[in-house]
GUMIFI-645798 format. One record per residue (C-alpha): residue number from 1; residue in one letter; z, y, x. Coordinates in steps of 0.1 Angstrom, whole numbers, always signed. Each point is the difference from the previous one (the first is absolute). Layout:
<pts>
pt nr NUM&rest A&Z Z&Y Y&X X
...
</pts>
This chain:
<pts>
pt nr 1&rest M&Z +167&Y +307&X +244
pt nr 2&rest M&Z -26&Y +1&X -32
pt nr 3&rest T&Z -27&Y -23&X -2
pt nr 4&rest Y&Z -31&Y +6&X -22
pt nr 5&rest F&Z -21&Y -20&X -16
pt nr 6&rest S&Z -37&Y +3&X +0
pt nr 7&rest D&Z -18&Y +0&X -37
pt nr 8&rest Y&Z -16&Y -37&X +10
pt nr 9&rest S&Z +38&Y -12&X +1
pt nr 10&rest K&Z +14&Y +12&X -24
pt nr 11&rest K&Z -31&Y -14&X -22
pt nr 12&rest R&Z +11&Y -33&X +11
pt nr 13&rest F&Z +32&Y +5&X -8
pt nr 14&rest A&Z -3&Y +11&X -34
pt nr 15&rest I&Z -31&Y -33&X -3
pt nr 16&rest L&Z +29&Y -21&X +14
pt nr 17&rest V&Z +28&Y +16&X -26
pt nr 18&rest L&Z -26&Y -6&X -33
pt nr 19&rest I&Z -9&Y -39&X +18
pt nr 20&rest V&Z +37&Y -9&X -1
pt nr 21&rest S&Z +8&Y +22&X -36
pt nr 22&rest I&Z -29&Y -22&X -17
pt nr 23&rest S&Z +10&Y -33&X +15
pt nr 24&rest G&Z +34&Y +9&X -8
pt nr 25&rest F&Z -7&Y +2&X -39
pt nr 26&rest S&Z -19&Y -23&X -2
pt nr 27&rest Q&Z +22&Y -22&X +12
pt nr 28&rest G&Z +27&Y +12&X -24
pt nr 29&rest M&Z -22&Y -4&X -27
pt nr 30&rest L&Z -6&Y -33&X +9
pt nr 31&rest L&Z +29&Y -18&X +2
pt nr 32&rest P&Z +14&Y +6&X -40
pt nr 33&rest L&Z -33&Y -12&X -7
pt nr 34&rest I&Z +1&Y -32&X +21
pt nr 35&rest S&Z +38&Y -2&X -17
pt nr 36&rest I&Z -14&Y +3&X -33
pt nr 37&rest I&Z -27&Y -27&X +6
pt nr 38&rest F&Z +20&Y -25&X +19
pt nr 39&rest E&Z +30&Y +1&X -34
pt nr 40&rest R&Z -27&Y -2&X -24
pt nr 41&rest D&Z -12&Y -35&X +23
pt nr 42&rest G&Z +34&Y -11&X -2
pt nr 43&rest V&Z +9&Y +0&X +40
pt nr 44&rest S&Z +36&Y +8&X +2
pt nr 45&rest S&Z +11&Y +34&X +12
pt nr 46&rest A&Z +16&Y -16&X +34
pt nr 47&rest L&Z -32&Y -6&X +5
pt nr 48&rest N&Z -14&Y +29&X -10
pt nr 49&rest G&Z +25&Y +19&X +23
pt nr 50&rest L&Z -10&Y -18&X +28
pt nr 51&rest N&Z -37&Y +11&X -3
pt nr 52&rest A&Z +13&Y +36&X +2
pt nr 53&rest T&Z +21&Y -5&X +31
pt nr 54&rest G&Z -26&Y -24&X +14
pt nr 55&rest L&Z -22&Y +37&X -2
pt nr 56&rest Y&Z +24&Y +20&X +17
pt nr 57&rest I&Z +14&Y -27&X +25
pt nr 58&rest G&Z -39&Y -2&X +14
pt nr 59&rest T&Z -6&Y +34&X -2
pt nr 60&rest L&Z +32&Y +5&X +26
pt nr 61&rest L&Z -13&Y -30&X +19
pt nr 62&rest I&Z -32&Y +15&X +8
pt nr 63&rest S&Z +10&Y +32&X +6
pt nr 64&rest P&Z +8&Y +0&X +40
pt nr 65&rest F&Z -30&Y -21&X +6
pt nr 66&rest I&Z -25&Y +24&X -17
pt nr 67&rest E&Z +8&Y +31&X +24
pt nr 68&rest Q&Z -21&Y -13&X +30
pt nr 69&rest P&Z -29&Y -4&X -23
pt nr 70&rest L&Z +6&Y +35&X -13
pt nr 71&rest R&Z -2&Y +13&X +33
pt nr 72&rest K&Z -28&Y -16&X +9
pt nr 73&rest W&Z -25&Y +2&X -27
pt nr 74&rest G&Z +19&Y +25&X -25
pt nr 75&rest Y&Z +5&Y +4&X -33
</pts>
């Protein structure tokens, strides 16, 4: 069975993809900048790695809890 989506649904999906793309791009550009700043300030590479790791672990930990608010209020 084929499912057809309305133009409204397609636009909402395109907006969501755009927001996720911008977010990923900005995060990808920010991590190297933070790394350079930390290196100049004398922060060890281990702490710098923990910073990046913490960012991704935080994202993974919050993911299961964000579903209900998204269903309730939308994005």
